C-alpha positions in Angstrom: 35.2 -28.9 36.9 32.8 -29.8 34.1 33.3 -31.2 30.7 33.4 -27.7 29.1 35.8 -26.2 31.7 38.7 -24.4 30.0 42.0 -24.8 31.8 45.7 -24.3 31.1 47.7 -27.4 30.4 51.1 -25.8 30.4 54.0 -28.2 30.0 51.6 -31.0 29.1 52.8 -30.9 25.5 55.9 -32.8 26.5 53.8 -35.7 27.9 51.5 -35.7 25.0 54.3 -35.6 22.5 56.1 -38.4 24.4 53.1 -40.6 24.4 52.5 -40.1 20.7 56.1 -40.9 19.9 56.0 -44.1 22.0 52.9 -45.2 20.1 54.7 -44.6 16.8 57.6 -46.7 18.0 55.3 -49.5 19.3 53.2 -49.7 16.1 55.6 -50.8 13.5 58.7 -48.8 14.3 57.4 -45.7 12.5 59.8 -43.6 14.4 63.5 -44.1 15.1 64.7 -42.4 18.3 68.3 -42.6 17.2 67.7 -40.7 14.0 69.5 -37.3 13.8 67.1 -34.4 14.0 68.5 -33.0 10.8 66.3 -35.5 9.1 63.3 -33.2 10.0 65.1 -30.0 10.8 68.0 -29.4 8.4 68.9 -26.1 10.2 69.9 -28.2 13.2 73.2 -29.0 11.5 74.2 -25.5 12.5 73.8 -26.1 16.3 76.7 -25.5 18.6 77.2 -26.6 22.2 78.6 -24.6 25.1 82.2 -25.7 25.8 83.0 -23.2 28.5 83.4 -19.5 29.1 86.1 -16.9 28.2 85.3 -14.3 30.8 81.7 -13.5 30.1 81.7 -14.8 26.5 80.6 -18.3 25.7 82.9 -20.7 23.9 80.9 -22.7 21.5 81.9 -25.7 19.5 80.4 -28.3 17.1 78.8 -31.2 18.9 80.8 -34.4 19.0 77.8 -36.3 17.8 74.6 -35.4 16.0 71.6 -34.4 18.1 69.0 -37.2 17.9 65.3 -37.5 18.5 66.2 -39.4 21.7 68.2 -36.5 22.9 65.3 -34.1 22.3 62.9 -36.4 24.2 65.1 -36.9 27.2 66.2 -33.2 27.3 69.8 -34.0 26.8 70.5 -31.8 23.8 72.0 -29.0 25.8 69.6 -26.5 24.2 68.9 -23.5 26.4 65.6 -21.8 27.1 65.3 -18.3 25.8 66.5 -16.8 29.1 69.7 -18.8 29.1 70.1 -18.7 25.3 70.7 -15.0 25.5 73.7 -15.6 27.8 75.2 -17.8 25.0 74.7 -15.1 22.3 71.7 -16.9 20.8 68.9 -14.7 19.5 
């Protein structure tokens, strides 16, 4: 590998984003992990979570708490990848 080698860094965005976020926390608290994501993404107020199944149809409900930046960074939002999202009726 040389300095000008082009390579794929798939899934590295999570590590880079996490490192940048930690720097913002460390340098003056410029980021609050417990802020609801609706602060930056107002449409997130429409999110639903999977509560179970009625046969092959998903049962969705409003989350008990707002999704936070911490939830996003620790992958605990319950959001599905596109493949699984289609099973929940999400386009």
